[in-house]
C-alpha positions in Angstrom: 0.0 0.0 0.0 1.5 3.3 -1.0 2.3 5.8 1.8 0.8 8.8 0.0 -3.0 8.1 0.1 -5.1 11.2 -0.1 -7.3 11.7 2.9 -9.2 14.9 3.8 -7.4 16.8 6.5 -10.5 17.4 8.6 -12.9 15.5 10.8 -16.6 15.4 10.0 -19.6 14.0 12.0 -22.9 12.9 10.4 -26.3 12.0 11.8 -26.9 8.5 10.5 -30.7 8.9 10.9 -31.2 12.3 9.1 -28.1 11.7 6.9 -27.0 15.2 7.5 -23.6 16.6 8.5 -23.6 17.7 12.1 -20.1 19.2 12.4 -16.9 19.5 10.4 -13.6 21.0 11.6 -10.2 21.4 10.2 -7.5 19.3 11.9 -4.3 19.9 9.9 -3.1 20.6 6.4 -1.9 17.0 6.1 -4.0 13.9 5.7 -5.9 12.6 8.7 -5.7 8.8 8.5 -7.6 7.8 11.7 -10.2 9.3 13.9 -12.1 7.6 16.7 -14.9 8.5 19.1 -14.4 8.3 22.9 -18.1 8.5 23.8 -17.6 8.3 27.5 -15.5 11.5 27.3 -17.4 13.1 24.4 -14.2 13.2 22.5 -12.9 12.7 19.0 -9.3 11.6 18.8 -7.5 12.1 15.5 -4.1 11.0 14.2 -2.5 12.6 11.1 0.5 12.6 8.8 2.0 15.5 10.8 2.7 12.9 13.5 0.4 14.6 16.0 -2.6 13.2 17.9 -5.3 15.8 18.5 -8.2 15.4 21.0 -11.4 17.4 20.5 -14.6 17.7 22.5 -17.2 16.9 19.8 -19.9 19.0 21.5 -18.0 22.3 22.0 -15.4 21.7 19.3 -12.7 22.7 21.8 -9.2 21.2 21.6 -8.6 19.0 24.7 -5.1 18.0 23.8 -2.5 18.2 21.0 0.8 16.3 21.2 3.4 14.8 18.9 3.1 11.1 19.1 5.3 9.5 16.4 8.2 10.3 14.1 6.3 9.3 11.0 2.7 9.1 9.7 0.1 7.9 12.2 -1.8 5.1 10.5 -4.4 4.0 13.1 -5.8 4.7 16.5 -7.7 2.3 18.8 -9.6 3.2 21.9 -9.8 0.7 24.8 -13.4 -0.1 25.6 -13.2 0.5 29.3 -9.8 1.8 30.4 -8.4 5.3 29.7 -6.1 4.1 26.9 -5.5 4.9 23.3 -3.2 2.9 21.0 -1.5 4.5 18.0 0.4 2.8 15.2 2.7 4.5 12.8 5.0 4.3 9.8 7.8 4.6 12.3 7.1 0.8 12.9 6.0 1.5 16.5 2.8 1.0 18.5 2.3 3.3 21.5 -0.1 3.2 24.4 -1.4 6.6 25.8 -3.1 7.1 29.1 -5.4 10.2 29.2 -5.8 10.0 32.9 -2.0 10.5 33.2 -2.0 13.6 31.0 -1.8 11.6 27.8 1.5 10.0 28.9 3.0 7.3 26.7 3.0 4.4 29.2 4.3 1.7 26.8 5.9 1.3 23.4 5.5 -2.0 21.5 8.4 -2.7 19.1 8.8 -5.7 16.8 7.4 -4.9 13.4 9.8 -4.2 10.5 7.6 -2.1 8.3 4.6 0.3 8.6 2.0 -0.7 11.2 -1.2 -0.2 9.3 -3.8 -1.1 12.0 -4.3 -2.0 15.6 -7.4 -3.3 17.3 -8.3 -4.5 20.8 -9.7 -8.0 21.3 -13.3 -7.5 22.4 -13.3 -10.9 24.2 -10.0 -10.1 26.1 -9.4 -6.4 26.2 -6.0 -6.9 27.7 -4.8 -8.1 24.3 -4.7 -6.5 20.8 -3.7 -7.3 17.3 -1.5 -5.3 14.9 -1.3 -5.6 11.1 1.9 -4.5 9.3 3.3 -4.2 5.8 6.0 -6.6 7.0 3.4 -9.3 6.1 2.7 -10.3 9.7 0.0 -9.9 12.3 1.2 -9.7 15.9 -0.8 -10.4 19.1 0.2 -8.3 22.1 -0.6 -8.1 25.8 -0.8 -4.8 27.6 2.0 -4.6 30.0 4.3 -6.9 28.0 7.0 -5.5 25.6 7.1 -8.6 23.4 4.3 -10.0 21.3 2.6 -13.1 22.4 3.0 -14.6 19.0 3.3 -13.6 15.3 1.2 -14.9 12.4 3.1 -15.0 9.1 -0.1 -14.0 7.6 0.3 -13.2 3.9 2.7 -13.2 1.0 2.5 -9.3 0.9 1.8 -6.5 3.4 -1.1 -6.8 5.8 -3.3 -3.7 5.8 -6.2 -4.5 8.2 -7.3 -6.8 11.0 -10.5 -7.3 12.9 -11.7 -9.7 15.6 -14.8 -11.9 15.5 -17.2 -10.5 18.1 -20.1 -13.0 18.2 -20.2 -16.4 19.7 -17.2 -18.3 21.1 -15.0 -18.7 18.0 -11.5 -17.3 18.6 -11.2 -15.8 15.2 -9.7 -12.8 13.5 -9.6 -11.7 9.9 -6.8 -10.0 8.0 -6.6 -8.3 4.6 -3.6 -7.9 2.4 -1.9 -6.5 -0.6 -1.8 -10.1 -1.9 -5.5 -9.5 -2.8 -6.8 -12.0 -0.2 -8.5 -11.9 3.2 -7.8 -14.7 5.7 -9.7 -15.9 8.7 -7.5 -17.2 11.5 -8.0 -19.1 14.7 -5.8 -17.1 17.1 -5.7 -19.9 19.7 -4.4 -22.6 17.3 -2.6 -20.0 15.2 -4.0 -21.6 12.0 -5.6 -20.2 8.9 -9.2 -21.3 8.8 -10.1 -19.9 5.4 -8.7 -17.7 2.5 -11.2 -15.4 0.8 -10.2 -14.9 -2.8 -11.9 -12.7 -5.4 -10.6 -9.2 -5.1 -8.4 -7.9 -7.9 -6.4 -5.4 -5.9 -5.2 -4.8 -2.4 -7.6 -5.6 0.4 -7.8 -2.4 2.4 -10.6 -3.0 5.0 -12.1 -6.1 6.7 -14.7 -6.7 9.4 -16.9 -9.4 11.0 -20.3 -7.8 11.3 -21.4 -7.8 15.0 -25.1 -8.5 14.2 -25.2 -10.6 11.0 -23.4 -13.8 10.1 -21.3 -12.0 7.5 -17.7 -10.9 6.8 -17.2 -7.7 4.8 -14.1 -7.0 2.8 -13.2 -3.8 0.9 -10.5 -3.3 -1.7 -8.7 -0.8 -3.8 -10.4 -2.6 -6.7 -13.4 -0.4 -5.8 -15.6 -3.3 -4.6 -17.0 -4.5 -1.2 -17.5 -8.2 -0.9 -19.9 -9.8 1.5 -19.1 -13.4 2.6 -21.0 -15.8 4.8 -19.2 -16.0 8.2 -19.7 -19.7 8.6 -19.7 -21.2 5.1 -17.4 -18.4 3.7 -19.5 -18.4 0.5 -19.5 -15.1 -1.4 -23.0 -13.7 -0.9 -22.7 -10.4 -2.8 -20.4 -7.9 -4.4 -21.1 -4.1 -4.2 -19.6 -1.6 -6.5 -20.7 2.1 -6.4 -18.0 3.5 -8.7 -16.4 5.7 -6.1 -12.9 4.5 -6.7 -10.9 2.7 -3.9 -12.4 1.4 -0.6 -10.5 2.5 2.5 -12.8 2.0 5.5 -15.8 0.0 6.6 -17.9 1.0 9.6 -20.8 -0.5 11.5 -23.0 0.1 14.5 -24.1 -2.5 17.0 -27.8 -3.1 17.0 -28.1 -1.9 13.4 -28.0 -3.5 9.9 -26.4 -0.3 8.5 -22.9 -0.4 7.1 -20.8 2.6 6.1 -18.2 2.4 3.4 -15.5 5.0 2.9 -14.1 5.6 -0.6 -11.7 7.9 -2.4 -14.7 9.8 -3.8 -17.2 9.7 -1.0 -19.1 7.7 1.6 -22.0 5.2 1.2 -24.4 3.9 3.8 -26.2 0.7 3.0 -28.6 -1.6 4.9 -27.7 -5.2 4.8 -30.1 -8.1 5.5 -33.9 -8.1 5.4 -36.2 -5.8 7.4 -38.9 -8.5 8.0 -38.2 -10.3 11.3 -37.8 -14.1 11.4 -40.9 -15.1 13.4 -43.8 -17.6 13.7 -47.1 -17.6 15.6 -49.2 -20.7 16.5 -52.9 -20.8 17.0 -53.0 -20.2 20.7 -51.3 -16.8 20.3 -47.7 -17.7 21.2 -45.2 -15.9 19.0 -41.5 -16.8 18.7 -38.9 -14.8 16.9 -35.1 -14.8 16.3 -32.9 -12.0 17.6 -29.7 -13.1 15.9 -29.2 -16.7 17.3 -31.3 -16.1 20.4 -35.0 -17.1 20.4 -37.5 -15.0 22.3 -41.2 -15.6 22.9 -44.4 -13.8 24.0 -48.1 -14.8 24.4 -50.4 -12.2 23.0 -53.4 -13.7 25.0 -51.8 -12.5 28.3 -53.0 -9.0 27.6 -56.7 -10.1 28.0 -59.7 -9.8 25.8 -60.9 -6.5 27.4 -57.7 -4.6 26.5 -58.3 -1.9 24.0 -55.7 -1.8 21.3 -54.9 1.3 19.5 -53.6 0.9 15.9 -49.8 1.1 15.9 -49.6 0.9 19.7 -46.9 -1.3 21.2 -48.5 -4.1 23.2 -47.6 -4.5 26.9 -46.2 -8.0 26.5 -43.6 -9.7 28.7 -40.8 -11.0 26.5 -39.3 -14.4 27.6 -35.9 -15.7 26.6 -36.6 -19.2 25.1 -33.1 -20.4 24.2 -30.5 -20.2 21.5 -30.0 -21.8 18.1 -27.0 -23.7 16.8 -27.4 -22.0 13.4 -28.3 -18.5 12.3 -32.1 -18.6 11.7 -33.3 -17.6 8.3 -36.8 -18.9 8.9 -39.0 -20.2 11.8 -42.2 -22.2 11.5 -44.4 -23.9 14.0 -45.8 -27.3 13.1 -49.7 -27.5 12.9 -50.4 -28.3 16.5 -47.7 -25.8 17.8 -45.7 -28.4 19.7 -42.6 -28.1 17.6 -40.7 -25.3 15.8 -38.3 -25.8 12.9 -35.4 -23.4 12.5 -33.9 -23.3 9.0 -30.7 -21.6 7.8 -27.5 -22.2 5.7 -28.8 -25.4 4.2 -29.7 -27.0 7.6 -32.7 -27.4 9.8 -33.3 -28.1 13.5 -36.6 -29.1 15.0 -37.1 -27.8 18.6 -39.8 -28.4 21.2 -41.8 -25.1 21.3 -42.0 -24.9 25.1 -38.7 -26.2 26.5 -36.7 -25.4 23.3 -35.1 -28.9 23.2 -33.5 -30.2 20.0 -35.5 -33.1 18.7 -34.2 -33.6 15.2 -31.9 -32.0 12.7 -30.4 -32.4 9.2 -29.4 -30.9 5.9 -32.0 -29.4 3.6 -32.5 -26.7 1.0 -36.1 -26.4 2.0 -38.4 -27.7 4.8 -42.2 -27.9 4.9 -44.8 -29.2 7.3 -47.8 -31.3 6.4 -51.2 -30.4 7.8 -51.0 -33.3 10.4 -47.4 -32.8 11.5 -45.3 -34.9 9.1 -42.7 -33.0 7.1 -40.7 -33.0 3.9 -37.3 -31.7 3.0 -35.8 -30.9 -0.3 -32.2 -32.2 -0.3 -31.6 -31.2 -3.9 -33.4 -30.6 -7.1 -33.6 -34.4 -7.6 -34.4 -35.7 -4.1 -37.2 -35.1 -1.7 -37.6 -36.9 1.6 -40.7 -37.3 3.8 -40.5 -37.9 7.5 -43.1 -39.1 10.0 -44.3 -37.3 13.1 -41.7 -39.2 15.1 -38.9 -37.7 13.0 -38.2 -41.0 11.1 -37.6 -41.0 7.4 -40.6 -42.6 5.7 -40.1 -42.1 2.0 -37.4 -40.8 -0.4 -38.6 -39.5 -3.7 -36.7 -38.8 -6.9 -39.0 -36.6 -9.1 -38.9 -36.9 -12.8 -38.2 -33.1 -13.1 -36.0 -30.6 -11.5 -37.7 -29.7 -8.2 -36.9 -26.0 -7.5 -39.3 -25.5 -4.6 -41.6 -27.5 -2.3 -44.7 -26.4 -0.4 -46.5 -28.1 2.5 -50.1 -28.1 3.7 -52.9 -30.6 2.9 -50.9 -31.8 -0.1 -47.2 -31.9 -0.8 -46.4 -29.7 -3.8 -43.2 -29.8 -5.9 -42.5 -27.0 -8.4 -40.3 -26.7 -11.5 -39.8 -23.3 -13.1 -42.9 -24.0 -15.3 -45.3 -26.1 -13.5 -46.4 -27.4 -10.1 -47.3 -31.0 -9.1 -49.5 -32.0 -6.1 -49.0 -35.3 -4.3 -50.8 -36.9 -1.3 -48.5 -37.3 1.8 -49.4 -40.9 2.5 -48.4 -42.6 -0.8 -46.9 -39.7 -2.7 -49.3 -40.3 -5.6 -49.7 -37.6 -8.1 -53.0 -35.7 -7.7 -52.6 -33.1 -10.4 -50.1 -31.1 -12.4 -50.8 -27.5 -13.2 -48.8 -25.6 -15.8 -48.0 -22.3 -14.2 -44.9 -20.6 -12.9 -45.5 -20.5 -9.1 -44.5 -17.6 -6.9 -46.3 -18.7 -3.8 -49.0 -21.1 -2.5 -51.6 -20.5 0.2 -54.0 -23.1 1.8 -57.2 -21.9 3.6 -57.6 -23.0 7.2 -60.5 -25.2 6.1 -58.1 -27.2 3.9 -60.4 -27.3 0.8 -59.3 -24.1 -0.9 -56.0 -23.1 -2.3 -54.5 -20.1 -3.9 -51.6 -20.4 -6.4 -50.0 -17.0 -7.2 -47.7 -16.3 -10.1 -46.0 -13.0 -11.1 -49.0 -11.7 -13.0 -52.1 -13.7 -11.8 -53.5 -16.1 -9.3 -55.6 -19.2 -9.3 -58.2 -20.3 -6.7 -58.7 -24.0 -6.6 -61.0 -26.3 -4.6 -59.7 -29.6 -3.2 -62.3 -32.3 -2.8 -61.0 -34.4 0.1 -63.6 -37.1 -0.4 -62.7 -37.5 -4.1 -59.0 -37.8 -3.7 -58.2 -37.9 -7.5 -59.9 -34.7 -8.4 -58.4 -31.3 -7.9 -60.3 -28.9 -10.1 -60.3 -25.1 -10.5 -63.4 -23.6 -9.2 -62.8 -20.0 -10.5 -61.4 -18.7 -13.7 -58.0 -16.9 -13.7 -58.3 -13.6 -11.9 -55.8 -10.9 -13.0 -54.2 -8.8 -10.3 -55.1 -5.2 -10.9 
């Protein structure tokens, strides 16, 4: 990474809700490469190419402190989450620890890198340790109070620009990004590389594990941001807004918003869907996923005489039900409400709805319940399996067409891109094929009416349970207005 990146020599603050600039102030005539909030002190701390660290009160804009910190460009600052410490790293190959309660005294110098130290970051699971990324191709893990690194990762074949710790769950992981155009995920306990993320066509300049979503985000001087699944490491999406090189990625806990800093501007995006992952069964019990944690309420506890105003938040007591072993992408009660299936990342787990105990699990692209508690999974486009109420495999089916989707309910439905076939659950006999591209399917609670929706129209069909071989349209095609 060249040493003469162009950065604006000022600090700016924006309101992420109104998307308006709140304050902007000149810091120095030279580039400012790092600025961090210290919310508990209402400060902004900035490090620049003039080797000075400057501290401002972001409410009054007053300068709190200005001091020369290094003998070369300051690349990065990191604020300790609880103690009065700020780390700085520099092109002078040093990392320094500053204590603001001791008048910003330098209380420790960390030596060991043989090239520019591009980034430092504290370990959120052990804030007595931190990681440093350097153009000497290594990442070093340090302990506060110790002059020597705990260990060194020979991380990449070229310089390392960025490093971030995994914040969720128990995995002892960190991620690095390099001028070798890759990002790597490491287990810092075993000191082994877990995965190499390849695809960028220029230096990887920013990396992060998202704190709320199961994703890794990488940014590069190729102008793209890539989003990877944090468990499977599959590339989920590539973003390119045409604003030249990517230099920074920011996020906020409790939010799906991600901010990307480029040569030519800043972009804020929302990642993930807004619709919550939730399910409600007939007695009024609702469960939903908050990341991997499952919560529940019973809407009948508010009483029938409670007057509800439209849009009002209901006074419901939320209960923690348990946690999932996978990141939920869908939740669905079975028909009698005793079980809940959690699906995500090509897997499913069936839990008891009350005690949240694991009863069965497996791999599946899709999962559907029958109307009486059996279920089917789509393992692939060529294999469907049906399971009994006791979670035993009862039948394995190889359809004569490519099954792109399955639907549950009174009948088991399998769809290609051009038609849908309905089968009975007991024998898996074909009831009827309908030539339509299916977007969704809805059964009435009575079980004798069905709606098939496509992109441009929908069909209403009547199912005669007593005449199992007939499945005839009762209404002509109705066009959506």
